[in-house]
C-alpha positions, 0 to 999 in steps of 0.5 A: 287657257288663262288661269282664273284667279282664286277668290279664296284667301290663301291663309284660310285653310281649305274646307274639309273634304265632304268625305270627312264631314260624312264620317263625322255625321256618321260618328255623331249618329252612332254616339247618339244611338249608343246614348239612347240605348244606354238610357233605355237600359238605365230606365229599365234597370231603375224601374226593375230596381224600384219594383223589387224594392218598393217596400224599402223605398217607402220605408226610406221616404218614411224615415226621411219624412220622420227625420225632417219633422223630428229636427224641425220640432227640435229646432222650434224647441231650441229657438223657443228656449233661446228666446226665453233663456238666451242660452245658446247651448241648451243641450249637447248637439244643439247650438243656437246662432243668431242670424241677421235677417232684413225685411223690406218694410217699405220697398218704395223708400228703399228704392228712393234711398238706393237711387239717391245713394247711387247704389242702383237704378232698379231695386235689387232686393237681395243686394239692398238687404245685404247692404242693410245687413252690413250697415251700421244704421238701419237703411230707409225701408228696412227692419233688421232683426237678430233671429235665433236659428237652431244648428243640430249636430250631425252626430246626435248619437255622440251628443247623447253619449256626452250628455250622459256623462 
């Protein structure tokens, strides 16, 4: 009998035996089953928690909404105050920062300029606005404004104590 030459490259490792693959399939299956069980237990615990604490969850959502509304109103008042007085520190706990905002007033002109400047082939509004923000002169098709944005201190209790002094 003559030996049949092997077609497998001697430098390539042999494929794992089927028993190793089968064992890996079983391990992966057991891991998935464990995950499904853990998710089911978590979902039951979460549902039980929500059912047992529905009043507290409603209060939490109401408090969150009230805080968001109060802060929005405070920001609006502070920004309006700044527009009249130019005071960047109207009260303790509130500061005004000027933020540069860019509006594309004429996207076609902006795109034409960007193409001739070699900036882009397709108008990337975010990149173009960034370029307009940092440019010393207004770019075609843009309107650049300094807009006041109110910043509220995280610890308003400290700001109130400071204001009382």
